[in-house]
C-alpha positions in Angstrom: 84.2 75.6 103.5 80.9 76.6 105.0 80.3 76.9 108.7 78.8 74.0 110.6 75.3 74.1 112.1 76.9 74.6 115.5 79.0 77.5 114.3 76.0 79.1 112.6 74.1 78.7 115.9 76.8 80.2 117.9 77.1 83.1 115.5 73.3 83.7 115.7 73.3 83.6 119.5 76.2 86.1 119.6 74.3 88.5 117.3 71.2 88.0 119.5 73.1 88.8 122.7 74.4 92.0 121.1 71.0 93.0 119.9 69.3 92.2 123.2 71.9 94.3 125.1 71.3 97.2 122.7 67.5 96.8 123.5 68.3 97.2 127.3 68.4 93.5 128.3 70.8 92.3 130.9 72.3 89.0 130.0 72.3 86.5 133.0 73.3 83.2 131.4 73.8 81.5 128.1 72.9 78.0 127.0 71.2 76.4 129.9 70.9 72.8 129.0 69.1 69.8 130.4 68.4 66.4 128.9 65.6 67.2 126.4 65.8 70.9 126.3 67.9 74.1 126.2 67.4 77.8 126.8 69.7 79.8 124.5 69.7 83.1 126.5 68.5 84.0 129.9 68.2 87.7 130.4 66.4 90.3 132.4 64.5 93.3 131.2 62.8 95.6 133.6 62.6 93.0 136.4 61.2 90.3 134.1 63.3 87.1 133.6 63.3 86.6 129.8 64.0 83.1 128.4 65.1 83.7 124.9 65.1 81.3 122.0 67.3 82.2 119.0 66.2 81.0 115.6 68.1 81.7 112.3 68.0 81.0 108.7 70.2 81.9 105.8 67.2 83.3 103.9 63.4 83.1 104.0 63.3 80.8 100.9 61.9 78.0 103.0 60.1 80.2 105.6 60.9 82.6 108.3 62.8 81.4 111.4 59.8 82.4 113.6 57.8 79.6 111.8 60.1 77.0 113.2 58.9 77.3 116.8 56.3 74.5 116.8 54.4 72.8 119.7 57.3 70.3 120.2 59.9 73.1 120.5 57.7 75.1 122.9 57.3 71.9 125.0 61.1 71.4 125.2 61.5 75.1 126.2 59.0 74.8 128.9 60.7 71.7 130.3 64.0 73.5 130.4 62.4 76.5 131.9 60.9 74.5 134.8 64.2 72.9 135.5 66.0 76.3 135.4 63.5 78.0 137.7 63.7 75.1 140.3 67.5 74.8 140.0 68.2 78.6 140.5 65.4 79.1 143.0 63.6 81.5 140.7 60.2 80.0 141.0 58.7 83.3 142.3 60.1 85.4 139.4 58.0 86.8 136.6 59.1 85.1 133.4 58.5 85.7 129.7 59.4 83.7 126.7 61.0 85.8 123.9 62.3 84.9 120.5 65.1 86.5 118.4 64.8 85.5 114.8 67.7 86.2 112.4 67.7 86.1 108.6 71.1 86.6 107.0 70.2 87.1 103.3 69.4 89.2 101.3 70.2 91.6 104.1 70.7 90.9 107.8 67.3 91.1 109.6 66.9 90.6 113.3 63.4 90.4 114.8 62.7 90.4 118.5 59.3 89.1 119.7 58.7 89.8 123.3 56.2 87.4 124.9 56.2 85.1 121.9 54.3 82.4 123.7 53.5 81.6 127.3 53.5 78.5 129.5 50.0 77.5 128.4 51.0 77.4 124.7 
């Protein structure tokens, strides 16, 4: 039996957390959700609040996971980010949107893109 989409997502997020910690990120919170959006990982790196989207694919047969972040996805991330910053009182913090892309086959590949897009994207 193959894992569900939710299980694959959780596995990818766990790999991303491990990778980010190895890169020096401090994990602040996981899976901040609001109606209409979610931030997978909230972390801090060198005083910058990093809002991290995790994308994964079994292989690149149908494209790289980085290609799945379209305008609609960015809009949903920005909505969630605005709610997060207001709710936590972090409106003065410097923020950055990062992406961790994971491809499982033929070999595990993890790509971190710091500053993948900004609030004006």
